[in-house]
C-alpha positions as CSV (number, residue, x, y, z in Angstrom):
1,M,-6.2,27.6,-18.9
2,I,-2.6,28.6,-17.4
3,T,-1.9,24.8,-16.7
4,R,-3.1,23.9,-20.1
5,L,-1.1,26.9,-21.9
6,T,2.3,25.9,-20.5
7,I,1.7,21.8,-20.7
8,G,0.6,22.3,-24.4
9,L,3.9,24.9,-25.1
10,L,5.8,21.6,-23.4
11,G,4.7,19.5,-25.6
12,L,5.8,20.8,-28.8
13,R,9.4,19.0,-27.3
14,Q,7.8,15.6,-26.9
15,R,7.9,14.6,-30.4
16,Q,10.8,11.4,-30.4
17,P,12.0,9.7,-33.5
18,R,9.8,6.2,-34.2
19,S,11.3,4.4,-37.0
20,P,14.8,2.9,-37.0
21,G,16.4,5.2,-39.6
22,A,15.2,8.5,-37.6
23,M,16.5,7.3,-34.8
24,R,20.0,6.0,-36.0
25,A,20.0,9.5,-37.8
26,A,18.9,11.4,-34.9
27,Q,21.8,9.7,-32.9
28,D,24.1,10.5,-35.4
29,R,23.4,14.3,-35.4
30,I,23.8,14.0,-31.3
31,R,27.2,12.2,-31.5
32,A,28.5,14.6,-33.9
33,R,28.0,17.5,-32.1
34,L,29.0,16.1,-28.7
35,V,32.3,14.7,-30.1
36,A,32.8,18.5,-31.6
37,E,32.3,20.0,-28.4
38,L,34.5,17.4,-25.9
39,A,37.0,17.0,-28.3
40,P,39.4,20.1,-27.6
41,L,39.2,19.4,-23.8
42,P,41.0,17.2,-21.2
43,V,38.3,14.7,-21.2
44,G,38.4,14.4,-25.2
45,H,41.9,14.1,-25.0
46,E,41.7,11.4,-22.1
47,R,39.0,9.4,-24.0
48,G,40.3,9.6,-27.2
49,L,37.5,11.6,-28.9
50,S,40.0,14.4,-30.7
51,S,41.7,11.3,-32.8
52,L,38.6,10.4,-34.4
53,P,37.3,11.4,-38.0
54,R,34.8,14.0,-38.8
55,D,33.4,12.3,-41.5
56,A,31.1,9.5,-42.5
57,G,33.6,7.5,-40.4
58,L,32.8,8.7,-37.0
59,R,30.3,6.3,-36.0
60,E,32.4,3.5,-36.7
61,A,35.3,4.9,-35.0
62,F,33.9,6.2,-32.1
63,V,32.1,2.7,-31.5
64,N,35.3,0.7,-32.0
65,R,38.1,3.2,-30.6
66,V,36.8,4.8,-27.5
67,P,36.7,2.7,-24.2
68,L,33.7,2.8,-22.1
69,S,34.1,4.0,-18.7
70,G,33.1,4.1,-15.3
71,Y,33.6,6.6,-12.1
72,A,37.1,5.3,-11.5
73,D,38.4,6.3,-14.9
74,L,36.9,10.0,-14.9
75,E,37.3,10.6,-11.2
76,P,40.4,12.4,-11.5
77,L,38.5,15.0,-14.3
78,I,35.4,15.2,-11.7
79,T,37.5,16.5,-9.1
80,R,39.0,18.8,-10.9
81,V,35.5,20.1,-11.7
82,A,34.3,20.2,-8.9
83,R,37.2,22.5,-7.6
84,G,35.6,25.0,-9.6
85,E,38.2,24.4,-13.0
86,P,36.5,25.7,-16.3
87,D,36.7,23.8,-19.5
88,V,37.7,20.3,-18.2
89,M,34.2,18.3,-19.2
90,F,32.3,20.6,-20.8
91,P,32.9,24.1,-21.5
92,G,32.8,26.5,-18.4
93,R,31.9,25.6,-15.3
94,A,29.9,23.3,-13.2
95,C,26.2,24.4,-12.8
96,A,26.1,22.2,-9.9
97,L,27.0,19.0,-8.5
98,A,24.7,16.3,-8.3
99,L,24.9,13.3,-5.5
100,T,24.6,9.8,-6.4
101,S,24.5,6.7,-4.6
102,G,27.9,5.3,-5.7
103,T,26.5,1.7,-8.0
104,T,27.9,2.8,-11.0
105,A,31.6,1.3,-10.7
106,A,31.9,-2.5,-8.9
107,G,34.0,-2.4,-6.1
108,R,33.6,0.8,-4.9
109,S,30.6,2.8,-2.6
110,G,29.8,6.0,-0.8
111,E,28.3,9.3,-2.4
112,R,30.3,10.7,-5.8
113,H,29.2,13.5,-7.6
114,I,27.9,13.7,-11.1
115,P,28.8,17.2,-12.6
116,Q,26.0,19.1,-14.4
117,S,26.9,21.6,-17.4
118,S,23.8,24.1,-18.7
119,G,23.4,21.7,-21.6
120,L,22.9,18.5,-19.2
121,L,20.2,20.1,-17.2
122,D,18.2,21.4,-20.5
123,H,18.1,18.0,-21.6
124,H,17.1,17.0,-18.3
125,A,14.5,19.5,-18.4
126,A,13.1,18.3,-21.5
127,G,13.2,14.9,-20.4
128,G,10.5,15.8,-17.5
129,A,8.8,18.2,-20.2
130,V,8.1,15.0,-22.3
131,A,6.7,12.8,-19.4
132,L,4.2,16.0,-18.4
133,A,3.1,16.6,-21.7
134,R,2.6,13.1,-22.7
135,L,0.4,12.8,-19.8
136,A,-1.3,15.9,-19.9
137,A,-2.1,14.2,-23.7
138,W,-4.3,11.7,-21.8
139,T,-5.6,13.4,-18.8
140,G,-7.3,16.2,-21.2
141,A,-8.4,18.7,-18.6
142,G,-7.9,16.4,-15.6
143,L,-4.8,18.6,-14.5
144,D,-6.0,21.7,-15.0
145,G,-6.6,24.4,-12.0
146,G,-5.3,22.2,-9.6
147,R,-2.3,21.4,-7.3
148,M,0.6,19.3,-8.7
149,L,3.5,17.3,-6.4
150,F,6.9,16.6,-7.2
151,M,8.2,14.4,-4.0
152,G,11.7,14.4,-4.3
153,G,14.9,14.7,-2.2
154,S,16.1,18.1,-0.4
155,T,15.7,20.6,-2.9
156,E,18.6,22.4,-0.5
157,L,21.9,22.8,-2.3
158,R,25.4,23.0,-0.4
159,A,28.0,25.3,-1.8
160,N,30.8,23.2,-1.6
161,P,34.5,24.9,-1.1
162,H,34.8,25.8,-4.4
163,G,31.2,27.8,-4.4
164,I,29.5,25.3,-6.7
165,P,25.9,24.0,-5.6
166,T,25.8,20.5,-4.4
167,G,22.6,18.3,-3.7
168,D,20.5,15.8,-4.8
169,L,19.4,16.1,-8.8
170,S,15.5,16.7,-7.7
171,G,16.9,19.8,-5.9
172,I,18.8,21.2,-8.9
173,V,15.8,20.7,-11.4
174,V,13.2,22.2,-9.4
175,S,14.6,25.2,-9.8
176,R,14.2,25.0,-13.2
177,I,10.3,23.9,-13.0
178,P,8.5,26.7,-15.7
179,R,7.6,29.8,-13.9
180,L,4.0,29.2,-14.5
181,L,3.7,25.6,-13.5
182,A,6.1,26.8,-10.5
183,R,2.8,28.3,-9.0
184,L,1.2,25.0,-8.8
185,Y,4.2,22.8,-7.4
186,E,3.9,21.4,-4.2
187,P,4.7,20.2,-1.9
188,G,6.1,24.1,-2.2
189,R,9.9,25.3,-1.6
190,E,10.0,25.4,2.2
191,I,9.0,21.8,2.8
192,A,11.1,20.8,0.1
193,L,14.2,22.2,1.5
194,I,13.5,20.1,4.9
195,G,16.3,17.5,4.9
196,D,14.5,15.1,7.6
197,W,12.0,12.6,5.8
198,E,9.9,12.3,8.8
199,R,9.7,16.4,9.4
200,K,8.9,16.6,5.6
201,L,6.2,14.1,5.5
202,A,4.5,15.5,8.6
203,A,4.5,19.2,7.0
204,M,3.6,17.6,3.7
205,T,0.8,16.0,5.3
206,E,-0.4,18.8,7.0
207,R,-0.2,20.9,3.9
208,L,-1.6,18.8,1.1
209,A,-4.6,16.7,3.4
210,G,-7.4,19.6,2.4
211,A,-5.6,20.5,-1.2
212,D,-7.3,20.0,-4.7
213,L,-4.1,17.6,-6.0
214,R,-4.4,16.5,-9.6
215,L,-0.9,15.1,-10.0
216,A,1.5,13.3,-7.7
217,G,4.9,12.5,-9.0
218,G,7.4,10.4,-6.8
219,I,9.4,7.0,-5.8
220,G,6.2,4.4,-5.5
221,S,7.0,3.6,-1.8
222,W,7.3,7.2,-0.6
223,L,3.9,8.2,-2.3
224,L,2.5,5.1,-0.5
225,A,3.5,6.5,2.5
226,L,2.2,9.7,2.1
227,F,-1.1,8.4,1.3
228,A,-1.2,6.5,4.6
229,A,-0.4,9.9,6.3
230,V,-3.0,11.8,4.4
231,C,-5.7,8.7,5.1
232,A,-4.7,9.3,8.6
233,R,-5.2,13.1,8.9
234,R,-8.4,13.0,6.9
235,G,-10.0,9.7,8.7
236,V,-10.0,7.9,5.3
237,A,-9.3,4.8,4.0
238,R,-8.1,5.5,0.4
239,A,-6.0,8.5,-0.7
240,R,-9.0,8.9,-3.4
241,D,-11.1,10.1,-0.8
242,A,-8.8,12.6,0.4
243,W,-8.1,13.8,-3.1
244,P,-10.9,13.1,-5.6
245,R,-9.4,14.9,-8.5
246,L,-6.4,13.4,-8.6
247,A,-6.2,12.6,-12.3
248,G,-2.5,11.0,-12.8
249,V,0.9,9.8,-11.0
250,I,4.5,10.1,-12.3
251,H,6.5,7.3,-11.1
252,G,10.1,6.3,-11.7
253,G,12.8,4.9,-9.5
254,H,11.9,1.1,-9.0
255,A,9.4,-1.6,-10.0
256,L,6.0,-0.2,-9.5
257,E,4.8,-3.7,-10.3
258,P,4.6,-5.0,-6.4
259,L,3.3,-2.2,-5.3
260,L,0.2,-2.2,-7.5
261,T,-2.5,-3.7,-5.2
262,Q,-1.4,-0.9,-3.0
263,F,-1.8,2.1,-5.5
264,Q,-5.0,0.2,-7.0
265,H,-6.6,0.1,-2.9
266,H,-5.6,4.0,-3.1
267,L,-6.9,5.4,-6.5
268,E,-9.3,5.1,-8.8
269,P,-8.8,2.3,-11.8
270,G,-9.0,5.4,-14.1
271,T,-6.0,7.3,-13.0
272,W,-3.2,7.9,-15.6
273,M,0.0,6.2,-14.6
274,Q,3.2,8.2,-16.6
275,E,6.4,5.9,-16.0
276,V,9.9,7.9,-16.5
277,Y,13.2,6.8,-16.4
278,P,15.6,9.5,-15.2
279,A,19.4,9.1,-13.8
280,S,22.0,11.6,-12.5
281,E,23.9,11.2,-15.9
282,A,20.9,11.9,-18.2
283,F,16.8,11.0,-18.8
284,I,16.9,7.8,-20.3
285,A,13.3,7.4,-21.2
286,V,9.8,7.9,-20.9
287,G,6.7,5.7,-21.3
288,Q,6.0,4.9,-24.6
289,Q,2.3,6.3,-23.4
290,P,0.0,6.4,-20.6
291,W,-1.1,3.4,-18.8
292,R,-4.4,3.3,-16.7
293,L,-4.3,1.9,-13.3
294,G,-6.8,-0.6,-13.6
295,D,-5.1,-2.5,-16.7
296,G,-1.9,-3.4,-14.3
297,R,0.6,-3.0,-16.7
298,T,3.0,-0.4,-17.3
299,A,3.5,0.6,-21.4
300,P,7.2,0.0,-22.5
301,L,9.8,3.0,-22.0
302,E,10.8,4.9,-25.2
303,L,14.1,5.6,-25.4
304,L,14.7,9.5,-25.8
305,S,17.1,9.6,-28.9
306,D,16.8,12.9,-30.0
307,A,17.3,15.1,-26.7
308,G,20.9,15.7,-26.6
309,V,22.5,12.7,-24.9
310,L,24.2,9.5,-27.1
311,L,22.6,6.2,-25.9
312,E,24.2,2.9,-26.4
313,F,23.6,-0.5,-25.3
314,S,26.1,-3.2,-24.4
315,P,24.4,-6.6,-24.3
316,L,24.8,-8.5,-21.2
317,D,26.0,-11.6,-23.3
318,D,28.6,-9.4,-25.2
319,Q,30.2,-6.6,-23.2
320,R,32.8,-5.7,-25.6
321,P,32.6,-2.2,-26.2
322,E,32.7,-2.6,-30.3
323,A,29.4,-4.7,-29.4
324,C,27.3,-1.9,-28.2
325,V,24.1,-0.7,-30.7
326,G,21.8,1.9,-30.4
327,P,18.2,2.8,-29.7
328,E,17.0,1.3,-33.4
329,A,19.1,-1.7,-32.7
330,I,17.4,-2.9,-29.6
331,E,16.2,-6.5,-30.1
332,Q,13.2,-8.1,-27.8
333,G,14.1,-9.8,-24.9
334,R,17.9,-9.2,-24.9
335,V,19.2,-7.5,-21.8
336,Y,21.3,-4.7,-22.1
337,R,23.6,-2.6,-20.3
338,V,22.7,1.0,-20.4
339,V,25.9,3.6,-21.9
340,V,26.0,7.4,-22.3
341,T,28.0,10.1,-23.4
342,T,26.2,13.3,-22.5
343,P,26.8,17.1,-22.5
344,G,27.9,16.6,-18.9
345,G,31.3,15.4,-20.4
346,L,30.7,11.5,-19.6
347,V,32.0,9.6,-22.7
348,R,30.7,6.0,-23.3
349,W,29.6,6.2,-19.5
350,L,27.9,3.1,-17.8
351,V,25.4,4.2,-16.0
352,G,25.1,0.6,-13.9
353,D,21.4,0.1,-15.2
354,L,19.7,-3.1,-17.2
355,V,17.4,-2.9,-19.5
356,R,15.2,-5.4,-21.4
357,G,14.7,-5.0,-25.2
358,V,10.9,-4.5,-26.3
359,G,11.9,-3.5,-29.6
360,P,13.7,-0.4,-31.6
361,G,13.7,2.3,-29.4
362,L,11.7,0.4,-26.8
363,V,13.2,-1.2,-23.4
364,R,11.6,-1.9,-20.1
365,F,14.1,-1.2,-16.8
366,A,15.5,-4.5,-15.5
367,G,17.1,-3.3,-12.6
368,R,20.8,-2.6,-11.4
369,T,23.8,-4.2,-12.6
370,A,24.7,-4.7,-8.9
371,T,21.5,-5.8,-8.0
372,R,21.2,-9.3,-10.2
373,I,20.9,-12.1,-8.2
374,S,23.4,-14.7,-10.2
375,V,25.1,-16.2,-7.2
376,F,24.3,-19.7,-8.2
377,G,24.9,-18.7,-12.2
378,E,20.9,-18.5,-12.1
379,H,21.0,-14.9,-13.6
380,V,17.7,-13.4,-12.6
381,E,17.6,-9.6,-13.2
382,G,15.8,-7.1,-11.0
383,D,12.7,-6.7,-13.4
384,L,12.0,-10.6,-13.2
385,L,12.0,-10.1,-9.3
386,A,9.7,-7.6,-9.4
387,Q,7.4,-9.3,-11.8
388,A,7.7,-12.5,-9.4
389,L,6.9,-10.7,-6.4
390,A,3.8,-8.8,-7.8
391,G,2.5,-12.1,-9.3
392,A,3.0,-13.7,-5.9
393,C,1.0,-10.8,-4.0
394,L,-1.6,-11.2,-6.4
395,A,-1.9,-14.7,-6.2
396,T,-1.5,-14.5,-2.2
397,G,-3.3,-11.6,-1.5
398,A,0.0,-9.9,0.1
399,R,0.8,-6.2,0.2
400,I,4.8,-5.8,0.5
401,R,5.5,-2.7,1.0
402,H,9.0,-3.1,0.9
403,S,11.5,-6.2,-0.1
404,H,15.1,-7.2,-0.3
405,V,16.7,-10.2,-1.8
406,A,19.9,-12.2,-0.6
407,P,21.9,-15.2,-1.5
408,V,22.1,-18.1,1.3
409,L,24.8,-20.4,0.2
410,P,24.7,-23.9,1.0
411,A,26.0,-25.2,4.3
412,P,29.0,-26.6,4.6
413,G,29.1,-30.6,3.2
414,A,25.5,-29.2,1.0
415,Q,24.7,-28.9,-2.0
416,R,22.1,-26.6,-2.1
417,G,21.4,-22.9,-1.3
418,A,18.8,-20.4,-1.7
419,H,17.3,-17.0,-2.0
420,E,16.2,-15.2,1.2
421,W,13.4,-12.7,0.8
422,L,13.2,-10.2,3.5
423,V,10.2,-8.3,2.9
424,E,7.8,-6.1,5.0
425,A,3.8,-6.1,5.0
426,E,1.8,-2.8,4.9
427,A,0.3,-2.3,8.2
428,G,-2.3,-4.8,8.8
429,C,-1.7,-6.8,6.1
430,V,-1.0,-11.0,7.0
431,I,1.4,-12.7,5.3
432,D,1.4,-16.5,4.4
433,A,5.2,-16.9,4.1
434,S,4.9,-20.5,2.8
435,A,2.5,-19.5,0.3
436,L,4.3,-16.6,-0.9
437,A,7.6,-18.2,-1.1
438,A,5.7,-20.9,-3.5
439,A,4.3,-18.3,-5.6
440,I,7.4,-16.7,-6.1
441,D,9.2,-19.8,-6.9
442,A,6.6,-20.6,-9.4
443,R,6.8,-17.4,-11.4
444,L,10.6,-17.6,-11.4
445,R,10.6,-20.8,-12.7
446,A,8.1,-20.3,-15.3
447,E,9.7,-16.8,-16.7
448,C,13.9,-17.6,-16.1
449,A,15.2,-20.6,-17.9
450,D,18.3,-20.3,-15.7
451,Y,16.5,-20.7,-12.5
452,D,14.5,-23.0,-13.4
453,A,17.8,-25.2,-14.5
454,H,19.5,-24.4,-11.2
455,R,16.4,-25.3,-9.0
456,A,16.9,-28.7,-9.7
457,V,20.1,-28.9,-8.8
458,Q,21.3,-25.8,-6.6
459,L,18.8,-23.9,-5.4
460,E,16.1,-24.6,-2.6
461,V,12.5,-23.2,-2.9
462,P,13.1,-19.5,-1.6
463,R,12.7,-18.5,2.2
464,I,10.7,-15.5,3.2
465,T,11.7,-13.6,6.4
466,L,9.3,-11.1,7.3
467,L,10.7,-8.1,9.2
468,P,8.7,-5.6,11.3
469,E,6.9,-2.8,10.2
470,G,9.5,0.2,9.8
471,T,12.6,-2.0,9.7
472,F,13.6,-1.0,6.0
473,E,12.9,2.9,6.7
474,R,14.9,2.7,9.8
475,W,17.5,1.2,7.7
476,L,17.7,3.8,5.2
477,A,17.7,6.4,8.2
478,S,20.9,4.8,9.6
479,K,22.4,5.4,5.6
480,G,21.2,9.4,5.9
481,K,18.6,8.0,2.8
482,L,15.5,8.4,4.3
483,G,12.7,9.6,1.8
484,G,13.1,11.5,-1.3
485,Q,14.8,9.4,-4.3
486,H,16.4,6.6,-2.1
487,K,15.7,3.2,-1.5
488,V,16.9,-0.2,-0.2
489,P,18.7,-2.3,-2.8
490,Q,16.3,-4.6,-4.8
491,A,18.8,-7.4,-4.3
492,W,22.4,-8.1,-3.2
493,S,25.2,-10.3,-4.3
494,D,26.3,-11.1,-0.5
495,R,24.2,-10.7,2.7
496,T,25.7,-7.2,3.4
497,H,22.1,-5.5,3.5
498,A,20.3,-8.7,4.5
499,E,22.4,-8.7,7.7
500,A,22.1,-5.1,8.5
501,L,18.3,-5.3,8.1
502,L,18.3,-8.3,10.2
503,S,20.4,-6.8,12.9
504,L,17.9,-3.5,13.1
505,A,14.9,-6.1,13.2
506,S,16.3,-7.9,16.1
507,G,17.0,-4.8,18.0
508,R,20.8,-5.6,17.8
């Protein structure tokens, strides 16, 4: 009863405008409110908000006169916020600093901070509420009375030298879980604080092996690691044998398609799956509706167009700032860069993600701008790589836990290069590399015209390199990013990550 009442209250916040006109009106209200709030501050003067009209011409002036921005553009202001200075990017001081992996600006790397204002944290909470309420509407009483696992990074927040809590966004938002739901939250605060992934996995396994788990949320590959550990602990073959009443899974962070066969192995076909698309900068979208695991196809993502953040989309084939469109003008099949303006003071900020349009207000995640592969002009986005691997796994029976795609440049005097797929199979799965390569190639040729054209001239059949079990996790551990919200990049434009993985695999 407590679960149903609390989620029912959250459900009051889940309605989103569905018509293009309603989406546009909601975004206009948000733009006007954010401009009025940020214009008097240093960020408003720096990004040109203070000179914008406050009338019906605001939308056009905003699009035509405010430049797009990345981390380098706002770094001096972010530094001031991190030092505790108030009223720089938003009213007051930062509530927290969320660590981000640093792929939001080309040519830069390393962890960076995204300041979190109270308004931005309210927005993150609203996005989570939409996802949970939407899932609960389809599971009915399936979540009642049981435990709810939200597997994130460490919830331990360390104060920086200026007293501002700093850490993973998942740790920041856990403290804002409604009190009634906090009573059902797993893995519990003590385990959630553990930063070492192997210790954390062991502790979660011990705690949850006998629990009445009804909901599991997290990045797919790490959920599968927990499923395997719990099965070994209980002496069963599938997670559904350990948790027979697990009714729903909230997933996000990377494409689930290549992992689909493993989830179908572990869970009942009727398990409800709810996709989410959160980022440190903003909660971008939630699955339009939950989908059943047995159906094997995720629902489109519905953009959160009335949740306090201004969403814009820059067409990949026309990257002029004035070419950006709102959620209401998303075109089917077109690929866009994601741009946000937030209560946290990010103004026309390029998140670093790509989405593929489904229609007004609807998209599918298409990968990171840094991880699309187009060394030869083949323009293969992350969603196509994920779909190709998923289709190849289905066709060949392969079960892949981790993968990474890197270019192989032509040898001196040669004309053709290739894509190398470094893959790590699920324990006990035997991979036919030739069959997997042929299946990936066939899917990409069918789905990506540019890839097909370059296969005729510049690209050979993909090369499959099988890596020993645990290689990807050792790579993540070497970067201090094992578990939680971290993952190996899906693809990369050079061989930086590929060579590191191969070195680990060979023991060098």
